C-alpha positions in Angstrom: -70.9 172.0 -80.6 -73.0 174.3 -78.4 -72.4 174.9 -74.7 -74.1 176.9 -71.9 -76.8 179.6 -71.6 -76.0 183.1 -71.3 -78.0 184.3 -68.5 -77.9 186.9 -65.5 -77.3 184.2 -63.1 -74.2 182.6 -65.0 -75.4 179.3 -63.7 -75.7 177.6 -66.9 -72.1 178.1 -68.0 -70.4 180.3 -70.6 -72.4 180.3 -73.8 -69.9 179.1 -76.5 -70.0 177.5 -80.0 -67.3 175.7 -81.3 -66.9 174.9 -85.1 -64.5 172.0 -86.2 -62.9 172.5 -89.6 -61.9 169.0 -90.9 -60.1 168.7 -94.2 -60.6 165.8 -96.7 -57.1 164.1 -95.7 -57.3 165.3 -92.2 -55.6 162.5 -90.1 -55.2 164.2 -86.8 -57.0 167.0 -84.7 -59.2 169.3 -86.9 -59.0 173.1 -86.4 -61.6 174.1 -84.0 -62.7 177.7 -83.3 -64.6 178.4 -80.3 -66.6 181.9 -80.0 -68.0 182.7 -76.3 -70.7 185.2 -76.2 -70.6 187.5 -73.4 -73.6 189.9 -74.0 -77.1 188.6 -74.5 -79.3 191.6 -75.8 -82.4 189.4 -77.1 -84.7 190.3 -74.0 -83.8 194.1 -74.6 -84.2 193.7 -78.3 -87.7 191.9 -78.0 -88.9 194.4 -75.2 -87.9 197.3 -77.3 -89.6 195.9 -80.3 -92.7 195.2 -78.4 -93.0 198.6 -76.9 -92.4 200.3 -80.5 -95.2 197.9 -81.8 -97.6 199.3 -78.9 -96.6 203.0 -79.4 -96.8 203.0 -82.8 -99.3 200.1 -84.0 -96.8 198.3 -86.0 -96.7 194.5 -85.8 -94.7 192.3 -83.8 -91.9 191.2 -86.0 -89.8 188.7 -84.0 -91.9 186.2 -81.6 -95.7 185.6 -80.8 -97.7 184.3 -78.3 -97.9 181.0 -80.1 -94.4 180.6 -80.1 -94.0 181.3 -76.5 -96.6 178.6 -75.9 -94.7 176.2 -78.2 -91.6 176.9 -76.1 -93.2 176.2 -72.9 -94.6 172.9 -74.3 -91.2 172.0 -75.1 -89.8 172.7 -71.7 -92.7 170.8 -70.2 -91.9 167.8 -72.4 -88.3 167.7 -71.5 -89.5 167.7 -67.8 -91.8 164.9 -68.3 -89.0 162.9 -69.9 -87.3 162.7 -66.6 -89.0 160.0 -64.7 -87.9 161.4 -61.2 -89.1 164.9 -62.1 -92.6 163.6 -63.6 -93.1 161.4 -60.7 -91.9 164.3 -58.0 -94.2 167.0 -59.4 -97.3 164.7 -60.7 -96.7 165.5 -64.3 -98.7 163.8 -67.2 -97.7 163.5 -70.9 -100.8 165.7 -71.9 -99.6 169.3 -72.7 -103.1 170.6 -73.5 
């Protein structure tokens, strides 16, 4: 199970992943291991990679403007799925 989003504001709860290990004949609670992530270096890593690509002429390896656009479309569709948000902000199902 995934929970939370690691952000500077800490407003989305702790970012954790819980893995359950159930045996074949497990008749009780399975063994669970929860890992909590306290540091998010993704923005730093992507920024450094982008700067390196600009200064050295290398390729962008992780992420692209097309992936960013797809992500924003997904977020928009999530907002549209909430009828109150959709009505309040005049959203339509069309993303392009």
